N, C-alpha and C positions, 0 to 999 in steps of 0.2 A: 407489412409495416416493418422497417428495419429495427433490430434490437441488439443491444450489446450482451455478448455471451461471456460470463466471468470465466477464465481458464486457469485461475490460480497464479501462482507465482510464475514469472517469466523463466523459461529454459531455453537456452540456445540450440537445443537438440529438438525441440518441438516444432511442428509447422502450425502457423497462425493464419487465419483467414481475416479479411476485412470485417470489422466490427467485434473482433475478439477483444476482450479485456484482460489485462494482467497487471499484477503489483510487481514493482521492481525498485529496490531502494527506498521502499517506504512510501512510494507514490503509486498511483493508479493510472495506465495508460490504455489507450484505444488504438487497435490497429486502423489505419487509415487507407489501406490496400491490400489487395490479396497478397499473400506471401510477404509480408513486410520485411525489408531488410534492416540489419544492425539491430542494437540493444535499444529498448524504450529509453527516451531521453537523449539518444545519440544520433537519431536519425530522424528525417522528416516522414517516415513512414508510421511513426507512432504520435498520437495527441496526448498530451497530459490532461488528465481528467480531474484528479484529485492530487493537490501538491502535499507532500510530507510534511507535517507540522513539527514543531521543536520537540526535543526530547524532555524538556521538563526538569533538567537536572538541578536547577536553581529553585524549585519549588520549595515553600516552607515545609519543615518537618512537623509533623503532628507533635503535640505536647505528651509527655510520658503519662500512660495511664495512672490514675490514683490507685493507691494501694488498697486493697481490700481489707477490711478489718473484721474478724470473726467475733460476733457477740455471742456470749454463753447464755 
């Protein structure tokens, strides 16, 4: 039974095989053939499995914490 093997962050100096999974640019790609050519997202040798999400820079900021008051 075929399985994806997570190989971590893509490095152009590494050799990859069909079924290897890598992260690149915040997304996750799976090699579609033995010795895939090009970088993930720039070649048909790689299939996008999980697309990068938004950065969340416009998320609402939490309210300032309440001041603690020491009772004597």
